[in-house]
PDB file as gemmi writes it, atoms N, CA and C in Angstrom:
CRYST1    1.000    1.000    1.000  90.00  90.00  90.00 P 1                      
ATOM      1  N   MET A   1      26.904 152.234 219.664  1.00  0.00           N  
ATOM      2  CA  MET A   1      26.158 152.547 219.578  1.00  0.00           C  
ATOM      3  C   MET A   1      24.725 152.831 220.152  1.00  0.00           C  
ATOM      4  N   SER A   2      23.654 153.820 218.744  1.00  0.00           N  
ATOM      5  CA  SER A   2      22.739 153.423 219.955  1.00  0.00           C  
ATOM      6  C   SER A   2      21.326 152.524 218.593  1.00  0.00           C  
ATOM      7  N   PRO A   3      20.124 152.645 219.413  1.00  0.00           N  
ATOM      8  CA  PRO A   3      19.372 151.198 218.552  1.00  0.00           C  
ATOM      9  C   PRO A   3      18.967 152.673 217.487  1.00  0.00           C  
ATOM     10  N   PHE A   4      18.851 153.841 217.829  1.00  0.00           N  
ATOM     11  CA  PHE A   4      18.323 155.475 216.596  1.00  0.00           C  
ATOM     12  C   PHE A   4      18.836 154.624 216.089  1.00  0.00           C  
ATOM     13  N   LEU A   5      20.457 155.007 215.924  1.00  0.00           N  
ATOM     14  CA  LEU A   5      21.032 154.144 214.707  1.00  0.00           C  
ATOM     15  C   LEU A   5      21.150 153.875 213.846  1.00  0.00           C  
ATOM     16  N   GLY A   6      20.896 152.205 214.499  1.00  0.00           N  
ATOM     17  CA  GLY A   6      20.835 151.105 214.113  1.00  0.00           C  
ATOM     18  C   GLY A   6      19.573 150.890 213.713  1.00  0.00           C  
ATOM     19  N   GLU A   7      18.447 151.613 214.209  1.00  0.00           N  
ATOM     20  CA  GLU A   7      16.557 151.267 212.919  1.00  0.00           C  
ATOM     21  C   GLU A   7      17.288 151.412 211.759  1.00  0.00           C  
ATOM     22  N   LEU A   8      17.902 153.262 211.730  1.00  0.00           N  
ATOM     23  CA  LEU A   8      17.915 154.188 211.040  1.00  0.00           C  
ATOM     24  C   LEU A   8      18.337 153.604 209.802  1.00  0.00           C  
ATOM     25  N   LEU A   9      19.785 152.797 210.087  1.00  0.00           N  
ATOM     26  CA  LEU A   9      20.481 152.313 208.586  1.00  0.00           C  
ATOM     27  C   LEU A   9      20.464 151.013 208.389  1.00  0.00           C  
ATOM     28  N   GLY A  10      19.816 150.600 209.293  1.00  0.00           N  
ATOM     29  CA  GLY A  10      19.057 149.261 209.314  1.00  0.00           C  
ATOM     30  C   GLY A  10      17.594 149.245 208.269  1.00  0.00           C  
ATOM     31  N   THR A  11      16.932 150.549 208.525  1.00  0.00           N  
ATOM     32  CA  THR A  11      15.349 150.704 207.403  1.00  0.00           C  
ATOM     33  C   THR A  11      16.426 150.906 206.206  1.00  0.00           C  
ATOM     34  N   MET A  12      17.318 151.554 206.335  1.00  0.00           N  
ATOM     35  CA  MET A  12      17.931 152.627 204.824  1.00  0.00           C  
ATOM     36  C   MET A  12      18.226 151.825 203.782  1.00  0.00           C  
ATOM     37  N   VAL A  13      18.791 150.654 205.047  1.00  0.00           N  
ATOM     38  CA  VAL A  13      19.335 149.530 203.774  1.00  0.00           C  
ATOM     39  C   VAL A  13      18.008 148.817 203.016  1.00  0.00           C  
ATOM     40  N   LEU A  14      16.805 148.548 203.924  1.00  0.00           N  
ATOM     41  CA  LEU A  14      16.066 148.082 203.665  1.00  0.00           C  
ATOM     42  C   LEU A  14      15.717 148.377 202.091  1.00  0.00           C  
ATOM     43  N   ILE A  15      15.219 149.405 202.339  1.00  0.00           N  
ATOM     44  CA  ILE A  15      14.664 150.117 200.950  1.00  0.00           C  
ATOM     45  C   ILE A  15      15.045 150.267 200.136  1.00  0.00           C  
ATOM     46  N   ILE A  16      16.883 150.887 200.681  1.00  0.00           N  
ATOM     47  CA  ILE A  16      17.954 151.031 199.704  1.00  0.00           C  
ATOM     48  C   ILE A  16      17.746 149.422 198.342  1.00  0.00           C  
ATOM     49  N   LEU A  17      17.595 148.274 198.895  1.00  0.00           N  
ATOM     50  CA  LEU A  17      18.013 147.091 198.929  1.00  0.00           C  
ATOM     51  C   LEU A  17      17.011 146.867 197.728  1.00  0.00           C  
ATOM     52  N   GLY A  18      15.460 146.816 198.679  1.00  0.00           N  
ATOM     53  CA  GLY A  18      14.249 146.614 198.605  1.00  0.00           C  
ATOM     54  C   GLY A  18      13.890 147.022 197.082  1.00  0.00           C  
ATOM     55  N   ASP A  19      13.908 148.757 197.364  1.00  0.00           N  
ATOM     56  CA  ASP A  19      13.326 149.186 196.156  1.00  0.00           C  
ATOM     57  C   ASP A  19      13.866 149.514 195.357  1.00  0.00           C  
ATOM     58  N   GLY A  20      15.618 149.395 194.979  1.00  0.00           N  
ATOM     59  CA  GLY A  20      16.781 149.038 194.321  1.00  0.00           C  
ATOM     60  C   GLY A  20      16.574 148.484 193.422  1.00  0.00           C  
ATOM     61  N   VAL A  21      15.712 147.029 193.546  1.00  0.00           N  
ATOM     62  CA  VAL A  21      15.383 145.783 193.218  1.00  0.00           C  
ATOM     63  C   VAL A  21      14.265 145.589 192.146  1.00  0.00           C  
ATOM     64  N   VAL A  22      13.338 146.405 192.783  1.00  0.00           N  
ATOM     65  CA  VAL A  22      12.034 146.736 192.232  1.00  0.00           C  
ATOM     66  C   VAL A  22      12.195 148.138 191.240  1.00  0.00           C  
ATOM     67  N   ALA A  23      13.452 148.899 191.342  1.00  0.00           N  
ATOM     68  CA  ALA A  23      13.720 150.161 189.999  1.00  0.00           C  
ATOM     69  C   ALA A  23      14.142 149.235 188.933  1.00  0.00           C  
ATOM     70  N   ASN A  24      14.652 148.501 189.369  1.00  0.00           N  
ATOM     71  CA  ASN A  24      15.769 147.711 188.678  1.00  0.00           C  
ATOM     72  C   ASN A  24      15.318 147.011 187.505  1.00  0.00           C  
ATOM     73  N   VAL A  25      14.123 146.258 188.234  1.00  0.00           N  
ATOM     74  CA  VAL A  25      13.322 145.199 187.017  1.00  0.00           C  
ATOM     75  C   VAL A  25      12.439 145.766 186.136  1.00  0.00           C  
ATOM     76  N   LEU A  26      11.683 147.040 187.041  1.00  0.00           N  
ATOM     77  CA  LEU A  26      10.583 147.584 186.388  1.00  0.00           C  
ATOM     78  C   LEU A  26      10.366 149.069 185.242  1.00  0.00           C  
ATOM     79  N   LEU A  27      11.775 149.825 185.647  1.00  0.00           N  
ATOM     80  CA  LEU A  27      12.653 150.911 184.734  1.00  0.00           C  
ATOM     81  C   LEU A  27      13.320 151.136 184.139  1.00  0.00           C  
ATOM     82  N   ALA A  28      12.818 150.754 182.379  1.00  0.00           N  
ATOM     83  CA  ALA A  28      13.002 150.655 181.323  1.00  0.00           C  
ATOM     84  C   ALA A  28      15.302 151.706 180.930  1.00  0.00           C  
ATOM     85  N   LYS A  29      15.736 150.539 180.281  1.00  0.00           N  
ATOM     86  CA  LYS A  29      17.384 150.203 180.222  1.00  0.00           C  
ATOM     87  C   LYS A  29      18.340 150.117 181.102  1.00  0.00           C  
ATOM     88  N   SER A  30      17.613 149.177 182.288  1.00  0.00           N  
ATOM     89  CA  SER A  30      18.272 148.982 183.367  1.00  0.00           C  
ATOM     90  C   SER A  30      18.588 147.796 183.425  1.00  0.00           C  
ATOM     91  N   LYS A  31      19.979 147.440 183.709  1.00  0.00           N  
ATOM     92  CA  LYS A  31      20.609 146.118 183.909  1.00  0.00           C  
ATOM     93  C   LYS A  31      19.179 145.145 183.746  1.00  0.00           C  
ATOM     94  N   GLY A  32      18.202 145.183 184.548  1.00  0.00           N  
ATOM     95  CA  GLY A  32      17.452 144.299 184.884  1.00  0.00           C  
ATOM     96  C   GLY A  32      16.217 143.985 184.137  1.00  0.00           C  
ATOM     97  N   GLU A  33      16.062 144.741 184.063  1.00  0.00           N  
ATOM     98  CA  GLU A  33      14.585 145.007 183.551  1.00  0.00           C  
ATOM     99  C   GLU A  33      13.448 144.072 182.544  1.00  0.00           C  
ATOM    100  N   ASN A  34      12.891 143.432 183.205  1.00  0.00           N  
ATOM    101  CA  ASN A  34      11.794 142.838 183.337  1.00  0.00           C  
ATOM    102  C   ASN A  34      12.189 141.347 183.257  1.00  0.00           C  
ATOM    103  N   ALA A  35      12.794 140.971 184.240  1.00  0.00           N  
ATOM    104  CA  ALA A  35      13.963 140.265 184.957  1.00  0.00           C  
ATOM    105  C   ALA A  35      12.469 139.415 185.628  1.00  0.00           C  
ATOM    106  N   GLY A  36      11.265 140.549 186.270  1.00  0.00           N  
ATOM    107  CA  GLY A  36      10.300 139.388 186.810  1.00  0.00           C  
ATOM    108  C   GLY A  36      10.022 139.170 188.181  1.00  0.00           C  
ATOM    109  N   TRP A  37       8.677 138.659 188.185  1.00  0.00           N  
ATOM    110  CA  TRP A  37       8.416 138.679 189.699  1.00  0.00           C  
ATOM    111  C   TRP A  37       9.006 137.550 191.016  1.00  0.00           C  
ATOM    112  N   MET A  38      10.470 136.917 190.625  1.00  0.00           N  
ATOM    113  CA  MET A  38      10.836 135.825 191.260  1.00  0.00           C  
ATOM    114  C   MET A  38      12.890 137.182 191.520  1.00  0.00           C  
ATOM    115  N   VAL A  39      13.261 137.952 190.886  1.00  0.00           N  
ATOM    116  CA  VAL A  39      13.837 138.415 190.902  1.00  0.00           C  
ATOM    117  C   VAL A  39      13.606 140.237 191.855  1.00  0.00           C  
ATOM    118  N   ILE A  40      12.821 140.277 192.159  1.00  0.00           N  
ATOM    119  CA  ILE A  40      11.718 141.326 193.370  1.00  0.00           C  
ATOM    120  C   ILE A  40      11.499 140.319 194.397  1.00  0.00           C  
ATOM    121  N   THR A  41      11.233 139.556 194.828  1.00  0.00           N  
ATOM    122  CA  THR A  41      11.161 138.837 195.530  1.00  0.00           C  
ATOM    123  C   THR A  41      12.096 138.157 196.494  1.00  0.00           C  
ATOM    124  N   SER A  42      12.692 137.814 195.969  1.00  0.00           N  
ATOM    125  CA  SER A  42      14.044 137.163 196.281  1.00  0.00           C  
ATOM    126  C   SER A  42      15.051 138.389 196.151  1.00  0.00           C  
ATOM    127  N   GLY A  43      15.182 139.452 195.815  1.00  0.00           N  
ATOM    128  CA  GLY A  43      15.888 140.811 196.348  1.00  0.00           C  
ATOM    129  C   GLY A  43      15.513 141.444 197.391  1.00  0.00           C  
ATOM    130  N   TRP A  44      14.067 141.016 197.490  1.00  0.00           N  
ATOM    131  CA  TRP A  44      13.504 141.806 199.241  1.00  0.00           C  
ATOM    132  C   TRP A  44      14.068 140.507 200.225  1.00  0.00           C  
ATOM    133  N   ALA A  45      13.968 139.492 199.828  1.00  0.00           N  
ATOM    134  CA  ALA A  45      14.561 139.144 200.436  1.00  0.00           C  
ATOM    135  C   ALA A  45      15.778 138.894 201.695  1.00  0.00           C  
ATOM    136  N   PHE A  46      17.191 139.321 200.051  1.00  0.00           N  
ATOM    137  CA  PHE A  46      17.926 139.637 201.160  1.00  0.00           C  
ATOM    138  C   PHE A  46      18.200 141.132 201.678  1.00  0.00           C  
ATOM    139  N   ALA A  47      17.306 141.799 200.879  1.00  0.00           N  
ATOM    140  CA  ALA A  47      16.964 143.252 201.379  1.00  0.00           C  
ATOM    141  C   ALA A  47      16.824 143.111 202.674  1.00  0.00           C  
ATOM    142  N   VAL A  48      15.844 142.544 203.247  1.00  0.00           N  
ATOM    143  CA  VAL A  48      14.991 142.334 204.816  1.00  0.00           C  
ATOM    144  C   VAL A  48      16.068 141.482 205.704  1.00  0.00           C  
ATOM    145  N   MET A  49      17.242 140.568 205.077  1.00  0.00           N  
ATOM    146  CA  MET A  49      18.185 139.795 205.965  1.00  0.00           C  
ATOM    147  C   MET A  49      19.459 141.415 205.942  1.00  0.00           C  
ATOM    148  N   ALA A  50      19.803 142.135 204.454  1.00  0.00           N  
ATOM    149  CA  ALA A  50      20.506 143.021 205.006  1.00  0.00           C  
ATOM    150  C   ALA A  50      20.186 144.266 206.247  1.00  0.00           C  
ATOM    151  N   GLY A  51      19.031 144.556 206.030  1.00  0.00           N  
ATOM    152  CA  GLY A  51      18.586 144.988 206.626  1.00  0.00           C  
ATOM    153  C   GLY A  51      18.917 144.950 208.345  1.00  0.00           C  
ATOM    154  N   VAL A  52      18.467 143.842 209.103  1.00  0.00           N  
ATOM    155  CA  VAL A  52      18.056 142.594 209.687  1.00  0.00           C  
ATOM    156  C   VAL A  52      20.021 143.059 210.544  1.00  0.00           C  
ATOM    157  N   PHE A  53      21.032 142.511 210.107  1.00  0.00           N  
ATOM    158  CA  PHE A  53      21.834 142.556 209.743  1.00  0.00           C  
ATOM    159  C   PHE A  53      22.629 144.169 209.833  1.00  0.00           C  
ATOM    160  N   THR A  54      22.640 144.452 209.442  1.00  0.00           N  
ATOM    161  CA  THR A  54      22.653 146.289 209.757  1.00  0.00           C  
ATOM    162  C   THR A  54      22.576 147.188 211.089  1.00  0.00           C  
ATOM    163  N   ALA A  55      21.181 147.044 210.948  1.00  0.00           N  
ATOM    164  CA  ALA A  55      20.380 147.338 212.338  1.00  0.00           C  
ATOM    165  C   ALA A  55      21.045 146.651 213.626  1.00  0.00           C  
ATOM    166  N   GLN A  56      21.314 145.448 213.856  1.00  0.00           N  
ATOM    167  CA  GLN A  56      21.695 144.917 214.902  1.00  0.00           C  
ATOM    168  C   GLN A  56      23.384 144.574 214.797  1.00  0.00           C  
ATOM    169  N   ALA A  57      24.703 145.858 213.651  1.00  0.00           N  
ATOM    170  CA  ALA A  57      25.725 145.708 213.708  1.00  0.00           C  
ATOM    171  C   ALA A  57      25.523 146.771 214.645  1.00  0.00           C  
ATOM    172  N   PHE A  58      24.477 148.085 214.274  1.00  0.00           N  
ATOM    173  CA  PHE A  58      24.848 149.209 214.382  1.00  0.00           C  
ATOM    174  C   PHE A  58      24.157 149.927 215.875  1.00  0.00           C  
ATOM    175  N   GLY A  59      23.689 148.774 216.571  1.00  0.00           N  
ATOM    176  CA  GLY A  59      23.274 149.338 217.568  1.00  0.00           C  
ATOM    177  C   GLY A  59      21.649 149.143 217.905  1.00  0.00           C  
ATOM    178  N   SER A  60      21.504 148.473 217.295  1.00  0.00           N  
ATOM    179  CA  SER A  60      19.430 147.821 217.560  1.00  0.00           C  
ATOM    180  C   SER A  60      19.423 146.072 217.634  1.00  0.00           C  
ATOM    181  N   ALA A  61      19.562 145.775 218.869  1.00  0.00           N  
ATOM    182  CA  ALA A  61      19.192 144.411 218.910  1.00  0.00           C  
ATOM    183  C   ALA A  61      18.056 143.707 218.719  1.00  0.00           C  
ATOM    184  N   ALA A  62      16.539 144.484 218.703  1.00  0.00           N  
ATOM    185  CA  ALA A  62      15.779 144.296 218.461  1.00  0.00           C  
ATOM    186  C   ALA A  62      15.435 144.001 216.615  1.00  0.00           C  
ATOM    187  N   ALA A  63      16.271 145.518 216.572  1.00  0.00           N  
ATOM    188  CA  ALA A  63      16.660 145.312 214.518  1.00  0.00           C  
ATOM    189  C   ALA A  63      14.798 145.214 213.917  1.00  0.00           C  
ATOM    190  N   HIS A  64      13.865 146.293 214.296  1.00  0.00           N  
ATOM    191  CA  HIS A  64      12.424 146.410 213.864  1.00  0.00           C  
ATOM    192  C   HIS A  64      12.181 146.368 212.450  1.00  0.00           C  
ATOM    193  N   ILE A  65      12.640 147.569 212.449  1.00  0.00           N  
ATOM    194  CA  ILE A  65      13.175 148.042 210.358  1.00  0.00           C  
ATOM    195  C   ILE A  65      11.734 147.970 209.876  1.00  0.00           C  
ATOM    196  N   ASN A  66      10.861 148.094 210.598  1.00  0.00           N  
ATOM    197  CA  ASN A  66       9.441 148.672 210.362  1.00  0.00           C  
ATOM    198  C   ASN A  66       8.789 148.916 211.253  1.00  0.00           C  
ATOM    199  N   PRO A  67       7.912 150.361 210.870  1.00  0.00           N  
ATOM    200  CA  PRO A  67       7.035 150.227 212.179  1.00  0.00           C  
ATOM    201  C   PRO A  67       5.592 149.561 212.849  1.00  0.00           C  
ATOM    202  N   ALA A  68       5.532 148.935 211.353  1.00  0.00           N  
ATOM    203  CA  ALA A  68       4.367 147.686 212.078  1.00  0.00           C  
ATOM    204  C   ALA A  68       5.349 146.697 212.837  1.00  0.00           C  
ATOM    205  N   VAL A  69       5.837 146.296 212.812  1.00  0.00           N  
ATOM    206  CA  VAL A  69       6.534 145.359 213.825  1.00  0.00           C  
ATOM    207  C   VAL A  69       6.729 145.616 214.900  1.00  0.00           C  
ATOM    208  N   THR A  70       7.678 147.185 215.152  1.00  0.00           N  
ATOM    209  CA  THR A  70       7.256 147.965 216.274  1.00  0.00           C  
ATOM    210  C   THR A  70       6.110 147.868 217.607  1.00  0.00           C  
ATOM    211  N   VAL A  71       5.238 148.145 216.718  1.00  0.00           N  
ATOM    212  CA  VAL A  71       4.011 148.261 216.740  1.00  0.00           C  
ATOM    213  C   VAL A  71       3.190 147.126 217.935  1.00  0.00           C  
ATOM    214  N   GLY A  72       3.723 145.449 216.862  1.00  0.00           N  
ATOM    215  CA  GLY A  72       3.367 144.874 217.396  1.00  0.00           C  
ATOM    216  C   GLY A  72       4.290 144.122 218.273  1.00  0.00           C  
ATOM    217  N   PHE A  73       5.108 144.445 218.745  1.00  0.00           N  
ATOM    218  CA  PHE A  73       5.945 144.289 219.767  1.00  0.00           C  
ATOM    219  C   PHE A  73       5.861 144.324 220.552  1.00  0.00           C  
ATOM    220  N   ALA A  74       5.801 145.941 220.452  1.00  0.00           N  
ATOM    221  CA  ALA A  74       4.976 146.906 221.845  1.00  0.00           C  
ATOM    222  C   ALA A  74       3.591 146.494 222.899  1.00  0.00           C  
ATOM    223  N   LEU A  75       2.759 145.716 221.376  1.00  0.00           N  
ATOM    224  CA  LEU A  75       1.418 145.336 221.532  1.00  0.00           C  
ATOM    225  C   LEU A  75       1.478 144.181 222.638  1.00  0.00           C  
ATOM    226  N   ARG A  76       2.775 143.132 221.718  1.00  0.00           N  
ATOM    227  CA  ARG A  76       2.587 141.513 223.131  1.00  0.00           C  
ATOM    228  C   ARG A  76       2.938 142.124 224.481  1.00  0.00           C  
ATOM    229  N   ASP A  77       4.538 143.077 224.033  1.00  0.00           N  
ATOM    230  CA  ASP A  77       5.117 143.054 225.198  1.00  0.00           C  
ATOM    231  C   ASP A  77       4.364 144.037 226.355  1.00  0.00           C  
ATOM    232  N   GLY A  78       3.715 145.491 226.031  1.00  0.00           N  
ATOM    233  CA  GLY A  78       3.093 145.758 226.806  1.00  0.00           C  
ATOM    234  C   GLY A  78       4.581 146.894 227.278  1.00  0.00           C  
ATOM    235  N   ASP A  79       5.404 147.684 226.678  1.00  0.00           N  
ATOM    236  CA  ASP A  79       6.565 147.900 226.336  1.00  0.00           C  
ATOM    237  C   ASP A  79       6.757 148.925 225.564  1.00  0.00           C  
ATOM    238  N   TRP A  80       5.994 150.050 225.307  1.00  0.00           N  
ATOM    239  CA  TRP A  80       5.993 151.255 224.406  1.00  0.00           C  
ATOM    240  C   TRP A  80       7.127 152.541 224.559  1.00  0.00           C  
ATOM    241  N   SER A  81       8.497 152.221 225.692  1.00  0.00           N  
ATOM    242  CA  SER A  81       9.085 152.915 225.766  1.00  0.00           C  
ATOM    243  C   SER A  81      10.162 153.425 224.518  1.00  0.00           C  
ATOM    244  N   ASN A  82      10.305 152.271 223.842  1.00  0.00           N  
ATOM    245  CA  ASN A  82      11.458 152.918 222.280  1.00  0.00           C  
ATOM    246  C   ASN A  82      10.718 153.285 221.250  1.00  0.00           C  
ATOM    247  N   VAL A  83       9.379 152.959 221.570  1.00  0.00           N  
ATOM    248  CA  VAL A  83       8.190 153.182 219.898  1.00  0.00           C  
ATOM    249  C   VAL A  83       8.525 154.753 219.149  1.00  0.00           C  
ATOM    250  N   VAL A  84       7.828 155.421 219.820  1.00  0.00           N  
ATOM    251  CA  VAL A  84       8.569 156.655 218.842  1.00  0.00           C  
ATOM    252  C   VAL A  84       9.400 156.645 218.583  1.00  0.00           C  
ATOM    253  N   THR A  85      10.913 156.599 219.337  1.00  0.00           N  
ATOM    254  CA  THR A  85      12.225 156.474 219.090  1.00  0.00           C  
ATOM    255  C   THR A  85      12.647 155.622 217.822  1.00  0.00           C  
ATOM    256  N   PHE A  86      12.179 154.788 217.861  1.00  0.00           N  
ATOM    257  CA  PHE A  86      12.049 152.983 216.423  1.00  0.00           C  
ATOM    258  C   PHE A  86      11.332 153.768 215.287  1.00  0.00           C  
ATOM    259  N   ILE A  87      10.455 154.500 215.666  1.00  0.00           N  
ATOM    260  CA  ILE A  87       9.021 154.837 214.478  1.00  0.00           C  
ATOM    261  C   ILE A  87       9.888 156.151 213.438  1.00  0.00           C  
ATOM    262  N   LEU A  88      10.553 156.689 214.761  1.00  0.00           N  
ATOM    263  CA  LEU A  88      10.932 158.553 213.620  1.00  0.00           C  
ATOM    264  C   LEU A  88      12.236 157.735 213.287  1.00  0.00           C  
ATOM    265  N   ALA A  89      13.130 156.496 214.232  1.00  0.00           N  
ATOM    266  CA  ALA A  89      14.156 156.147 212.980  1.00  0.00           C  
ATOM    267  C   ALA A  89      13.725 155.706 211.704  1.00  0.00           C  
ATOM    268  N   GLN A  90      12.994 155.035 211.778  1.00  0.00           N  
ATOM    269  CA  GLN A  90      12.981 154.153 211.031  1.00  0.00           C  
ATOM    270  C   GLN A  90      12.436 155.002 209.433  1.00  0.00           C  
ATOM    271  N   LEU A  91      11.279 156.084 210.068  1.00  0.00           N  
ATOM    272  CA  LEU A  91      11.125 157.040 208.673  1.00  0.00           C  
ATOM    273  C   LEU A  91      11.503 157.584 208.170  1.00  0.00           C  
ATOM    274  N   ILE A  92      12.701 157.761 209.197  1.00  0.00           N  
ATOM    275  CA  ILE A  92      14.120 158.526 208.376  1.00  0.00           C  
ATOM    276  C   ILE A  92      15.053 157.985 207.876  1.00  0.00           C  
ATOM    277  N   GLY A  93      15.186 156.781 207.821  1.00  0.00           N  
ATOM    278  CA  GLY A  93      15.861 156.069 207.057  1.00  0.00           C  
ATOM    279  C   GLY A  93      15.181 155.775 205.765  1.00  0.00           C  
ATOM    280  N   ALA A  94      13.714 155.468 205.765  1.00  0.00           N  
ATOM    281  CA  ALA A  94      13.644 154.853 204.921  1.00  0.00           C  
ATOM    282  C   ALA A  94      13.276 156.021 203.485  1.00  0.00           C  
ATOM    283  N   PHE A  95      13.134 157.019 204.261  1.00  0.00           N  
ATOM    284  CA  PHE A  95      13.094 158.147 203.440  1.00  0.00           C  
ATOM    285  C   PHE A  95      14.387 158.582 202.783  1.00  0.00           C  
ATOM    286  N   ILE A  96      15.693 158.632 203.857  1.00  0.00           N  
ATOM    287  CA  ILE A  96      17.159 158.562 203.145  1.00  0.00           C  
ATOM    288  C   ILE A  96      17.033 157.666 201.436  1.00  0.00           C  
ATOM    289  N   GLY A  97      16.718 156.251 201.876  1.00  0.00           N  
ATOM    290  CA  GLY A  97      16.768 155.152 200.932  1.00  0.00           C  
ATOM    291  C   GLY A  97      16.332 155.492 199.888  1.00  0.00           C  
ATOM    292  N   ALA A  98      14.953 155.645 199.843  1.00  0.00           N  
ATOM    293  CA  ALA A  98      14.289 156.006 199.315  1.00  0.00           C  
ATOM    294  C   ALA A  98      14.698 157.884 198.251  1.00  0.00           C  
ATOM    295  N   VAL A  99      15.370 157.711 198.857  1.00  0.00           N  
ATOM    296  CA  VAL A  99      16.031 159.226 197.816  1.00  0.00           C  
ATOM    297  C   VAL A  99      17.264 159.008 197.207  1.00  0.00           C  
ATOM    298  N   ILE A 100      18.455 157.753 198.055  1.00  0.00           N  
ATOM    299  CA  ILE A 100      19.063 157.305 197.514  1.00  0.00           C  
ATOM    300  C   ILE A 100      19.012 156.803 196.154  1.00  0.00           C  
ATOM    301  N   VAL A 101      17.650 156.055 195.895  1.00  0.00           N  
ATOM    302  CA  VAL A 101      17.258 155.074 195.012  1.00  0.00           C  
ATOM    303  C   VAL A 101      16.965 155.823 194.195  1.00  0.00           C  
ATOM    304  N   TRP A 102      15.939 156.948 194.532  1.00  0.00           N  
ATOM    305  CA  TRP A 102      15.279 157.808 192.990  1.00  0.00           C  
ATOM    306  C   TRP A 102      16.744 158.525 192.449  1.00  0.00           C  
ATOM    307  N   LEU A 103      17.521 159.064 193.263  1.00  0.00           N  
ATOM    308  CA  LEU A 103      18.676 159.020 192.512  1.00  0.00           C  
ATOM    309  C   LEU A 103      19.655 158.381 191.577  1.00  0.00           C  
ATOM    310  N   ALA A 104      19.848 157.078 192.145  1.00  0.00           N  
ATOM    311  CA  ALA A 104      20.575 156.721 191.718  1.00  0.00           C  
ATOM    312  C   ALA A 104      20.073 155.419 190.076  1.00  0.00           C  
ATOM    313  N   TYR A 105      18.616 156.022 190.399  1.00  0.00           N  
ATOM    314  CA  TYR A 105      17.475 155.403 188.782  1.00  0.00           C  
ATOM    315  C   TYR A 105      16.849 156.632 187.773  1.00  0.00           C  
ATOM    316  N   LEU A 106      17.519 158.294 188.630  1.00  0.00           N  
ATOM    317  CA  LEU A 106      16.942 159.052 188.178  1.00  0.00           C  
ATOM    318  C   LEU A 106      16.774 159.190 186.322  1.00  0.00           C  
ATOM    319  N   PRO A 107      18.030 158.791 185.961  1.00  0.00           N  
ATOM    320  CA  PRO A 107      17.855 158.679 184.214  1.00  0.00           C  
ATOM    321  C   PRO A 107      16.900 157.581 183.877  1.00  0.00           C  
ATOM    322  N   HIS A 108      16.656 156.758 184.731  1.00  0.00           N  
ATOM    323  CA  HIS A 108      15.989 155.484 183.975  1.00  0.00           C  
ATOM    324  C   HIS A 108      14.446 155.865 183.936  1.00  0.00           C  
ATOM    325  N   TRP A 109      14.138 156.862 185.609  1.00  0.00           N  
ATOM    326  CA  TRP A 109      12.643 157.979 184.868  1.00  0.00           C  
ATOM    327  C   TRP A 109      12.219 158.267 183.926  1.00  0.00           C  
ATOM    328  N   LYS A 110      13.208 158.451 183.184  1.00  0.00           N  
ATOM    329  CA  LYS A 110      13.173 159.444 182.244  1.00  0.00           C  
ATOM    330  C   LYS A 110      12.405 158.461 181.010  1.00  0.00           C  
ATOM    331  N   GLU A 111      13.603 157.237 180.556  1.00  0.00           N  
ATOM    332  CA  GLU A 111      13.048 156.517 179.990  1.00  0.00           C  
ATOM    333  C   GLU A 111      11.902 155.575 179.458  1.00  0.00           C  
ATOM    334  N   THR A 112      11.630 155.823 180.758  1.00  0.00           N  
ATOM    335  CA  THR A 112      10.185 154.724 180.928  1.00  0.00           C  
ATOM    336  C   THR A 112       8.667 155.617 180.805  1.00  0.00           C  
ATOM    337  N   SER A 113       8.273 155.222 179.798  1.00  0.00           N  
ATOM    338  CA  SER A 113       6.527 155.723 179.464  1.00  0.00           C  
ATOM    339  C   SER A 113       5.537 155.480 180.555  1.00  0.00           C  
ATOM    340  N   ASP A 114       5.390 153.972 181.363  1.00  0.00           N  
ATOM    341  CA  ASP A 114       4.719 154.386 182.820  1.00  0.00           C  
ATOM    342  C   ASP A 114       5.535 153.887 183.586  1.00  0.00           C  
ATOM    343  N   ALA A 115       5.907 154.869 184.086  1.00  0.00           N  
ATOM    344  CA  ALA A 115       7.198 154.879 185.736  1.00  0.00           C  
ATOM    345  C   ALA A 115       6.213 154.606 186.241  1.00  0.00           C  
ATOM    346  N   GLY A 116       5.038 154.713 186.730  1.00  0.00           N  
ATOM    347  CA  GLY A 116       4.251 154.416 187.791  1.00  0.00           C  
ATOM    348  C   GLY A 116       3.377 155.760 188.203  1.00  0.00           C  
TER     349      GLY A 116                                                      
END                                                                             
């Protein structure tokens, strides 16, 4: 597997789980409606863990899954060779993940008066 695929899938998993838990807590008539901030922060913690595991399983040993982390490591190490590849993969993965969450919670958007 390639680092590009690993970063893409890892970031996608991060966004599906992280944004999914936020949508579940904040949108009307969802199973987790009004569950609170503890559920959101715990969900994001598990989302990061699952994203890192996914990225590593699919070929990205670095498992940055975040453009800020990628740039931070490039600044520290001086190695900019993978920055464009990683950030492109992360942006594509984040977009795909966000679309999946949006589609999964589409009925709940219509039920929520203040959906953001």
